[in-house]
N, C-alpha and C positions, 0 to 999 in steps of 0.2 A: 643051437652053439656047439661044436665040437668037446670031445669029453676030456676034462682034464682029470680024471681018476690017475694018469698017469705022469702030471706034471712035477718038477722035481719041486722039491720046497722054496715059496719065495727067501726065508731065512737058513742059508745053509748052517749047519754047524760048521763048527770053529774050527774043522783041518780039510772043510771045503774054500776053492776060489768062492771070491763073494763076487756081485755085479759092482763095477765092469772088473775083468777080470782078464789076463791073457800072461803071457810070457814070453810075446815076441815079439820085437818091435813094431811098431807101425812100417807100410811100404811106402806114405808118403814122404816127404821132405820133415825133419824137427818143428821148420817154422813154422811149416804150411800145416801140421797135424795140430800145433800147438791152438792156432788161429782157426780152422777149422772143428777145436775136441768137440765142441756142443755138439754138432750133429754127429759127427761119429759115435758119443756116448747114444746120443738118441736111437740112429739105427742100429748102434748092439742092442740095445734092450727090444726094437724093432723087429730084431732077426729073429730073438728068444722066443717072440710070441708067435711070429709065422713055423717057428719050428712046434708049438705046443697043437697049434689050431691046421696045421695043413693049409692054409690060406696063403698070398700075399696080403701084405698087412699095408693100406695106402693113408695118408694124413694129409687134410686139411683142416689148416687151424690160423683159425684169424680173430686178432684182438676184438672182444667185445665191450671194448671201453672207447674205441676211434671210429665215429663215422667213414674215416674213410679205407677203413677196415673192408667195409660191404662186400660182397659179391658183385661184380663187376665186368662189364667188357672188358676183355684183356684174360681174366682167368680162365677162361676156356683152352688157350696155348700151353699154360700152365699144367692145368688139369692132361688135357694130351700125352705131355712131354713124362706124368708122373704114372698116368696110366699104363703106359708101355711095359712097366716094369711088372706089372701082372703077366703078361704073357699072352690074353689068352684065359689064363684058368680063371679058378675061383679067386676072389678078392672079398677084403673088409678095406672096408673105407668110413676110417675115424674122425669124424667132423666134429668142430666146433667154429661155431658164428653165431651172429645178431639176425643175418640174413641178408636181402639188396636188392638187387633190380631183379623183377621178373623174367625179362629178355636172354640175359645173361644165367638164370634158373634152370631156362629150357635149354639153352645149349648145351651148358654142363651136362645136363640131365638126356639128353639126344648122345653127346660123347658116351658119359656110362653105359647107358643101355647098350649101344652097340658094339664098345670094346670089351667090356665084363658082363657077359650074359648070367652070369654067378655073383651077385654081389649081395652082401651082406651093409649094415649101414650100426656103425659105432658110436653112441652119445656117450661120450663117460659125462658132459656136463650138461651141456645146452646146443641144441642146434633151436635157432628160433624163425620165427616168419620166414622165408624163403629156403633158409638152411632146414626147418623141418618140409619142406616141398622135396629139398634131394635125400631126407631122409627118405621117404618114399621110391625113390628108385629101386632098391633094395628089395631083396623078396623077404626079409625079415627085418628089424629095429631091436638091436641090442643095449637093454638099458641098464643099468641101477640105482641106487638109492636117491643117488645124488641127480643125476638126469635129468632133462627136461625136452620137452619140444614147445611149440607155441603157435595160435591161430595164426594163418596167413594170409589174414586180410589185406587189400594193399593200401599204398599211403598216395595221394595224391600232392605233388607241389607245387603252392599258390604263388610261392613267391620264394626269394632264398633264405628267407628267414618263418616261413607260414605253411608245414605241413600238416596237413589232414586228411583223416582216414575218411578212403573214397565212401563206404558208407555214411556217414554222418554229410558228406555233400551233398548226394543222392535224398537224404531225408529232411534235410533243412530247407524253409522255407529262402527265398528269395536270391537264388544263388544260380549266377552265369550259367544258360541253358549250355553253352560249350561247355564249362566244367563238368557239368553235371553226365554228360556223354561221356567224357574222358573217365571220371570217375566206374560209369556203370560198364565201360569194356574194360578198363581193369579190372573187378569184379570177376566180368565173366572169362579173360585169361586164367586167372588162376585160378579159379574154379573148372577150365578145361585142362588147365595143367595137370592137378591135384585127379581129377577123373582121369586123365590119358594115364599117366601113372601107373594108380592105384588097380583101374579094370585091365590092365595088360601085364600087372605085377604083383604084388601080396595079399590082393585080394580077386587076381583073376576066376572066374566062376564061380562070384560068388552074384548075389541076387543084385541086380542093377538098381533097386531100392533101398538097399543097406551102403550101396557105393555112395548114391548121392546126400546120404546121411551123414557119412566124414564128408565128404565135401563140402557141403553146404555147412556144417561145424567147424570148418577149419577155415574157410573165404568166407564168412560173414561175422557179424557180431551178436547173432542169435543166439549162440552158447557159450561162449565165451564173452565176458563183457569187456576184455582190456586185450589190446594187445600184447602185454605182457603177462599175458595168463601162461598159468605153469599147465603142461599137460605133462604129469610125471609117469611112469611104466604103468603102470595099475591102471590110471587115466586113461593114458593111448590104448592098451587093450578092452577096456569097456566101453571105449569108441569104437573099436573093430580091428584096430592093427595087428601085424602079426608081431609080437613082442617077445622077445625074450630075456628075461628078467634076472640079473646076478645079484647073489647075494654081499655085503661088503668083505666077507671071510673067504668068498670063492679065490681060489689063488690066482686064475686068469684074470680076475676083476684087478686084483692088486697090481696087476702087471701092466695093465690097461691104465688105474689110475694113477701110475707111478710114471708111466708114458706121460698122459695128459700130463702132469705136473711138471714135468719138463720142459716141453710145449711153452705151458703156460711163464714156467722163470722164464726161460732163454728167450723169448720174443720180448718179453716185457726186456731185459736188460739191451737186448742188443739195437731196444728203439723200433722196431718191426710191427709189419701190420700183417703180414700171413706169410706159413712156411705152407707148401703143398711136398713130401718128401714121401719116398718110397723105399726099400732096401739101397739101392742106388741110386735113384736120383734124388736131390737135392736144392729147389728154389724157395730162397728168403724175398718176400720186400717188403722195404723201407719206406717210411714217409719222405717225400722230396724236401730238402733243407732249404726255409726261407732265402733269399739272399738277401743280404743287407744293405 
């Protein structure tokens, strides 16, 4: 991670301006600025962090309490627009998500690889399941004491009210052979994605057996017994991933955590599902309101 030795202190002295700060009036009309002030304040802090790291900061923040906020088809268009803010230069991607569809994750990973050759991924709190797959796109993962990744073993939808881990279907007796085949291919797809990302990214040049071990751990239940198992920064490093762990009193980490808290608060306040944001681009998706 970029050095933070020259970063201004998070809490300035009483004579200094505090975040947020400005003596100039916003260029937007007053009514528009007030309606959009939350994102303007987020982007102000976002640009402060960029100044400290020398890298464009992009944010994909999804609700982890609403299943409608999972990684899904259609996210790729918002990612493509957001990634343009990096202009092909080095970038950090801050993510929070519980995961989602593997096909959609593959598309987003492809976009990130082709449009941001120098990418780091920041996980302030959680990037679970296929969110972990997105974390593997980067050359390294920046984490803290509150950060967690998780296994990406796939689930199969039996019916709208019954979703089962693919691994369970393969090993359970008297299961429809078609479901077993679907589950087998789902596991193969996840393993292939993880291997492709690792072998061409953060673990490039490593022994193939060590890469296979990481893939096996993430795509099955053999290492982590639960889909919600916590892979913290230390465990991720033990697993073999390239991790930079920032301490709670690190000034850059404090700014990242403040930004993460702003997204969490603002998303809940707006009743939103996801935010895709960069220094100039901002898109928020809200849940559709049911018609009476």
